C-alpha distance (Angstrom), angle and dihedral (degrees) to the residues before:
residue distance angle dihedral
M1 . . .
G2 3.73 . .
D3 3.79 147.6 .
A4 3.75 108.3 -41.7
G5 3.78 91.8 -167.8
P6 3.80 128.0 -123.3
P7 3.79 117.7 -26.3
T8 3.79 114.6 -92.1
P9 3.81 110.7 -116.2
P10 3.76 116.7 -120.0
P11 3.89 115.9 -93.7
S12 3.85 91.8 -109.3
L13 3.81 92.0 55.5
A14 3.80 91.6 46.6
Q15 3.79 89.8 53.9
D16 3.79 91.2 49.8
V17 3.79 90.4 52.4
E18 3.79 92.3 51.2
S19 3.80 91.7 47.8
I20 3.82 91.7 58.2
S21 3.78 99.3 35.8
G22 3.79 93.5 90.4
I23 3.74 148.2 -31.7
E24 3.76 91.0 -89.3
A25 3.79 96.7 56.7
D26 3.77 88.3 113.4
H27 3.76 97.8 77.1
S28 3.78 91.9 -174.5
A29 3.81 91.4 67.4
P30 3.85 112.2 36.2
L31 3.75 116.3 -176.7
R32 3.75 119.0 -99.8
E33 3.77 115.3 -122.8
I34 3.84 119.4 -128.2
K35 3.81 108.3 -162.4
V36 3.82 118.1 -145.5
L37 3.81 120.6 -174.7
V38 3.83 113.2 -152.9
T39 3.80 127.1 -169.9
G40 3.78 133.0 -177.9
F41 3.84 132.0 -166.8
G42 3.81 133.4 -113.8
P43 3.79 129.5 -132.1
F44 3.77 123.5 -52.8
K45 3.82 138.9 173.1
S46 3.82 107.1 -21.2
F47 3.79 94.5 -17.8
L48 3.81 102.9 97.6
I49 3.81 91.9 171.6
N50 3.79 116.5 41.2
P51 3.85 112.2 -152.6
S52 3.79 89.8 -154.4
W53 3.81 89.6 70.0
L54 3.81 93.7 43.6
I55 3.81 89.0 53.7
T56 3.80 94.7 43.3
S57 3.77 95.7 48.6
A58 3.79 92.6 49.6
L59 3.86 95.4 55.0
P60 3.80 116.8 114.8
E61 3.80 121.4 -109.8
E62 3.77 92.5 -121.5
I63 3.81 139.0 21.2
L64 3.79 133.8 175.9
P65 3.82 127.6 -137.3
H66 3.79 118.6 -99.8
S67 3.80 99.6 -133.8
S68 3.82 118.8 81.3
Y69 3.74 116.7 -112.2
P70 3.82 117.5 -95.6
S71 3.81 112.0 -89.4
D72 3.75 92.6 -143.2
E73 3.82 104.1 98.4
S74 3.83 89.2 -157.5
S75 3.82 91.2 59.3
A76 3.81 116.0 122.8
I77 3.81 89.7 -139.5
K78 3.78 105.7 94.4
P79 3.80 124.4 -163.3
Y80 3.80 113.2 -93.3
R81 3.80 144.8 176.1
I82 3.83 125.2 -145.8
R83 3.76 115.5 -123.3
I84 3.80 112.5 -160.5
T85 3.80 118.8 -153.7
I86 3.77 113.8 -166.5
N87 3.76 122.4 -160.4
P88 3.82 103.0 -115.2
S89 3.83 95.2 -128.7
P90 3.82 135.1 30.1
V91 3.77 115.8 -90.7
R92 3.80 111.8 -106.9
V93 3.78 111.0 -116.4
A94 3.80 93.9 -117.4
Y95 3.79 129.4 112.7
N96 3.81 95.4 -136.1
T97 3.84 91.2 51.0
V98 3.79 91.5 54.1
S99 3.83 93.5 46.4
T100 3.81 91.3 48.6
A101 3.81 101.5 39.6
F102 3.83 104.1 38.5
P103 3.83 98.6 62.7
D104 3.84 88.5 49.2
L105 3.81 91.4 49.4
L106 3.82 91.6 51.5
A107 3.79 91.4 48.1
Q108 3.81 93.7 46.1
H109 3.80 99.7 46.6
N110 3.84 100.8 26.1
P111 3.82 92.3 -153.5
D112 3.80 125.5 -166.1
F113 3.80 91.0 -143.7
V114 3.78 131.4 22.9
L115 3.82 122.1 -151.3
H116 3.76 122.7 -177.2
I117 3.81 118.7 -169.6
G118 3.77 121.0 -157.4
M119 3.82 139.0 161.8
A120 3.80 124.0 -101.0
G121 3.77 106.6 -163.5
G122 3.79 92.7 -171.4
R123 3.83 96.5 55.1
D124 3.80 132.8 76.7
C125 3.81 94.4 -167.9
Y126 3.80 135.3 65.9
S127 3.81 112.1 -108.3
L128 3.81 138.0 -173.9
E129 3.79 113.4 -144.8
T130 3.78 117.1 -132.2
R131 3.81 104.1 -168.4
G132 3.77 141.0 26.3
H133 3.82 131.7 -155.1
R134 3.75 129.8 -140.5
D135 3.79 101.2 -148.7
G136 3.76 139.8 46.7
Y137 3.84 105.8 53.9
R138 3.77 97.5 147.5
I139 3.80 100.2 140.3
K140 3.78 109.1 107.1
D141 3.82 118.4 -117.3
V142 3.81 129.0 -143.0
D143 3.83 88.7 -75.3
D144 3.83 91.1 52.2
N145 3.83 91.3 -111.2
D146 3.79 131.3 127.9
G147 3.81 125.6 -139.9
F148 3.78 100.4 -110.5
S149 3.83 104.4 97.0
C150 3.84 98.6 38.7
G151 3.76 96.6 34.3
E152 3.80 123.3 17.3
L153 3.80 94.7 34.6
V154 3.83 92.9 48.1
W155 3.80 94.3 45.3
K156 3.76 91.9 50.9
R157 3.82 91.2 51.9
E158 3.81 89.3 50.9
G159 3.79 91.1 52.0
V160 3.81 95.7 -116.8
P161 3.85 112.1 164.4
D162 3.78 117.5 -111.1
C163 3.84 92.6 -114.0
L164 3.76 128.1 32.5
L165 3.81 123.9 -169.0
V166 3.78 129.6 -153.0
H167 3.77 114.3 -109.8
W168 3.78 98.1 -144.9
D169 3.78 116.9 102.8
E170 3.80 107.6 -97.8
D171 3.82 97.0 -159.7
D172 3.79 94.2 49.6
V173 3.78 96.2 42.5
L174 3.81 91.3 50.1
R175 3.84 91.2 48.8
R176 3.82 91.9 51.4
W177 3.78 92.6 42.8
E178 3.80 93.5 52.1
Q179 3.78 92.1 47.7
G180 3.81 91.9 47.1
V181 3.79 93.1 50.0
E182 3.83 91.5 48.6
K183 3.80 88.6 52.1
G184 3.78 91.8 46.0
L185 3.81 93.9 49.1
S186 3.76 89.5 55.7
E187 3.80 101.7 39.0
R188 3.80 96.4 43.6
G189 3.77 95.4 51.7
F190 3.82 101.3 -106.3
L191 3.83 92.5 124.7
A192 3.82 99.2 37.8
G193 3.81 141.3 14.7
G194 3.76 114.6 -54.7
S195 3.71 142.9 84.7
T196 3.79 135.7 -95.8
P197 3.80 116.7 -105.9
A198 3.81 116.1 -89.7
P199 3.81 116.8 -118.6
A200 3.77 118.3 -97.5
A201 3.79 91.1 -111.2
N202 3.78 138.8 5.6
T203 3.75 100.8 -91.3
T204 3.81 129.2 171.5
I205 3.74 132.1 -131.6
P206 3.82 118.2 -142.2
L207 3.81 110.4 -128.3
P208 3.83 123.4 -132.6
K209 3.76 118.8 -88.6
G210 3.77 111.9 -70.6
F211 3.77 94.9 37.3
T212 3.81 124.3 96.9
G213 3.78 131.2 -143.6
P214 3.77 132.7 16.2
I215 3.81 127.7 -81.1
R216 3.73 127.3 -145.4
T217 3.78 123.6 -103.9
V218 3.82 105.4 -87.4
W219 3.78 117.0 -104.7
G220 3.80 137.4 123.5
T221 3.77 148.3 125.2
V222 3.78 117.4 -37.0
A223 3.82 117.5 -145.3
G224 3.76 112.6 -110.7
S225 3.80 103.5 -156.6
V226 3.77 121.1 126.5
S227 3.83 92.7 -115.5
R228 3.82 90.5 48.9
A229 3.81 90.7 48.9
E230 3.78 91.2 51.5
E231 3.79 90.6 48.5
N232 3.79 92.3 50.3
R233 3.81 90.8 49.5
K234 3.80 90.1 52.9
K235 3.79 91.7 46.0
G236 3.83 89.8 49.8
V237 3.81 96.0 62.5
V238 3.83 111.1 133.3
K239 3.79 126.3 -162.7
L240 3.80 144.2 158.0
S241 3.80 125.6 -106.5
R242 3.79 138.6 -155.2
D243 3.79 95.4 -169.7
A244 3.80 116.3 66.1
G245 3.81 93.0 174.1
R246 3.88 109.7 -107.9
F247 3.80 91.3 -104.8
L248 3.84 131.8 97.5
C249 3.80 92.7 -57.0
E250 3.80 95.5 59.8
Y251 3.80 90.1 34.8
A252 3.79 90.7 58.1
F253 3.77 90.7 43.5
F254 3.81 92.3 52.3
E255 3.81 92.2 44.1
S256 3.82 91.1 60.9
L257 3.82 93.3 40.5
S258 3.80 88.7 51.5
R259 3.86 93.3 48.9
R260 3.83 89.0 54.1
W261 3.77 91.4 45.1
I262 3.83 92.5 50.7
D263 3.77 91.9 48.9
A264 3.79 91.2 51.8
M265 3.81 90.1 48.7
R266 3.77 91.9 49.3
Y267 3.77 94.5 58.1
N268 3.80 99.5 30.2
T269 3.80 107.4 47.8
P270 3.85 110.8 124.8
D271 3.80 120.5 -134.4
D272 3.80 91.5 -100.7
G273 3.82 88.7 62.7
K274 3.78 94.1 -122.5
A275 3.75 100.4 124.6
S276 3.80 122.7 -161.2
P277 3.81 107.5 170.1
T278 3.81 92.8 175.4
S279 3.75 96.3 59.0
S280 3.79 96.4 91.9
A281 3.82 103.4 9.2
A282 3.81 93.0 111.0
E283 3.81 92.5 58.4
T284 3.81 98.3 41.5
V285 3.80 116.6 135.3
I286 3.78 117.3 -165.2
P287 3.81 114.7 -139.1
D288 3.79 114.9 -117.8
S289 3.80 93.4 -133.6
A290 3.73 143.7 12.5
N291 3.79 111.4 -143.8
S292 3.77 99.5 159.9
A293 3.75 140.4 28.6
G294 3.77 90.8 -96.2
D295 3.78 92.5 49.1
S296 3.82 90.1 48.2
S297 3.79 90.6 52.4
N298 3.78 92.2 47.8
H299 3.79 90.1 48.1
K300 3.81 92.7 51.9
R301 3.80 91.0 47.3
A302 3.79 93.0 49.0
L303 3.79 92.7 44.9
A304 3.83 93.4 49.5
L305 3.81 90.9 48.7
E306 3.81 92.7 45.9
R307 3.80 92.4 50.9
L308 3.81 95.3 49.6
G309 3.78 107.9 124.5
K310 3.82 94.5 4.4
V311 3.77 91.1 132.9
A312 3.80 129.7 108.1
F313 3.80 137.4 -176.6
L314 3.79 121.2 -153.6
H315 3.78 116.9 -157.9
V316 3.82 113.1 -157.5
P317 3.83 128.5 -169.1
G318 3.78 120.1 -103.2
R319 3.79 95.7 -106.9
T320 3.84 115.3 126.5
G321 3.84 104.2 178.0
V322 3.79 119.0 127.1
D323 3.81 93.6 -107.4
D324 3.79 91.0 45.6
I325 3.76 92.9 54.3
N326 3.83 89.9 46.6
L327 3.80 88.8 52.2
G328 3.81 91.7 45.8
V329 3.81 91.9 52.5
M330 3.78 92.1 52.8
I331 3.81 92.0 46.7
A332 3.81 91.4 49.1
E333 3.81 90.4 50.3
E334 3.80 90.3 51.4
A335 3.80 91.2 48.2
I336 3.80 89.5 54.8
R337 3.83 91.7 47.9
A338 3.82 90.6 49.1
L339 3.82 94.9 48.6
V340 3.78 95.7 45.7
G341 3.79 95.4 39.5
S342 3.81 94.0 49.7
W343 3.79 91.2 49.3
E344 3.78 94.2 45.9
D345 3.78 90.7 49.6
G346 3.81 88.9 57.0
Y347 3.78 103.6 -103.1
R348 3.80 118.9 145.1
R349 3.76 135.6 169.8
D350 3.85 111.8 -70.8
R351 3.82 91.2 -2.7
K352 3.75 128.1 93.6
A353 3.80 114.7 -143.6
K354 3.77 130.0 -122.1
I355 3.79 97.7 -130.1
T356 3.76 140.8 153.1
Q357 3.80 122.9 -79.8
T358 3.77 89.0 -112.2
A359 3.77 93.2 62.2
S360 3.81 95.1 40.1
S361 3.78 102.4 42.7
G362 3.79 112.6 134.0
L363 3.78 95.3 11.6
K364 3.82 118.0 121.9
D365 3.78 128.8 -177.8
G366 3.77 110.0 -90.6
E367 3.79 92.5 4.4
V368 3.80 94.8 117.5
A369 3.80 114.0 64.9
K370 3.75 119.6 -155.7
K371 3.76 112.6 -111.1
F372 3.80 116.7 -160.0
T373 3.76 125.8 -179.9
D374 3.77 117.3 -121.9
Q375 3.77 92.4 -160.9
N376 3.77 118.3 108.4
S377 3.76 124.4 -120.5
E378 3.82 106.3 -156.7
I379 3.80 106.0 -28.0
D380 3.80 126.6 58.1
T381 3.82 104.5 -129.9
G382 3.73 136.2 174.1
V383 3.78 135.8 179.3
A384 3.80 109.7 -99.4
S385 3.80 101.5 178.4
V386 3.76 142.8 -10.1
G387 3.76 132.1 -144.1
G388 3.76 142.2 163.9
S389 3.79 130.7 29.1
G390 3.76 136.5 -108.7
N391 3.78 127.1 -160.5
G392 3.79 100.9 153.6
N393 3.80 92.0 -108.7
G394 3.79 99.0 103.2
S395 3.78 98.5 -76.3
T396 3.80 122.7 130.7
P397 3.85 112.7 -80.2
T398 3.77 119.1 -115.7
V399 3.77 111.9 -98.5
A400 3.76 136.5 -176.1
V401 3.78 134.4 -157.8
I402 3.77 110.8 -125.5
Q403 3.82 111.2 -173.8
G404 3.79 91.0 -38.5
E405 3.78 95.3 -42.9
V406 3.82 120.3 105.8
T407 3.79 118.3 -136.5
L408 3.77 135.0 171.5
M409 3.78 114.0 -101.4
P410 3.86 122.3 -115.2
G411 3.75 116.6 -84.4
V412 3.80 97.5 29.9
G413 3.76 114.4 118.3
V414 3.81 105.9 -150.1
G415 3.74 127.2 164.6
I416 3.80 128.6 -154.0
E417 3.77 90.1 -97.2
D418 3.83 90.5 58.5
L419 3.81 97.2 55.7
G420 3.79 93.9 86.0
R421 3.83 89.0 65.9
V422 3.81 94.9 55.8
K423 3.79 112.0 115.3
W424 3.80 108.9 -142.7
K425 3.72 114.3 -133.2
S426 3.83 120.4 -154.1
């Protein structure tokens, strides 16, 4: 005789416990992991504390998509989780640092998506950049250097085009981002009484050079007054942008875009030497396994092509208050969900996806209008002249001269392969 221990629960109860113990209780269908690398910048000029780093360092390690998974078991869209990898320290606002560190970060973490976060002192909204430029980085960094020798000169030698576009669908990402932010404003207490969720653990954020001691991950109670709710709604405006500023923000953005472009070129250059990595990127299917040298080569080729243009840059306002950082963290999370969700559902730039009804419900052609900020980030620019035309039928895209730099005009859908036909106007 003795203590037989606690009674064993009946099998049915044990099964119920397992079914609610976590999202991976169904061992037959584990969640895929989408890896997102996120970086933030350190102090520069008069900005001793950069909000981009406060936001970046407070992001969670993992988030899940909002939308429910398709009920059709035959759907090609498999359940996934988003794993966020944060660079352990803020990126120094120096051209050479970016050129040296970013290729190593991509090689080390091998992310599916890359998101850089930087501060735009001239904007009061959050904005995702949609294009990066190769030339014109003349603003001096914290080391009093420009970006010509370590950036523009190197990119030209490598044959990188003078303008690279993102490959995610701008309309769809913006729609998802706006909806996610609206949901976050309500659920996290920014529009009513309540408090923001506490972090999973007490983590610390390393301060920029010159500061001592750690600070706690930012979170706290959000005021619920009507005036405060209106203020938070105004602060939570999200837009797209075509002008990343020709300083370290755009430089970092273009560095990552160029790395992805070079990888795609390396594995997708035809025998005739006339490379066109975008020709079949939209239809790329990545092999599930690589059991031989040939399979490995095909896998690398498909992966490089599939990741072409999977880069984003989020510009955040210069506000550094506790509530502002809380808001920025939520908006950054929703940007990640929007970018990954749109891509996983099959949307690409200038191509509508064939997706399930679950993913496309409520979306009509032309329903989502592109919204671009006209606020400057670092450089005050203005359109000086316009020339050319663009109708998508092989004609020359519309371009504008902006303080000596040529950029494509709003509303013109131009891919990387079209840039060679742009007529520069001086």
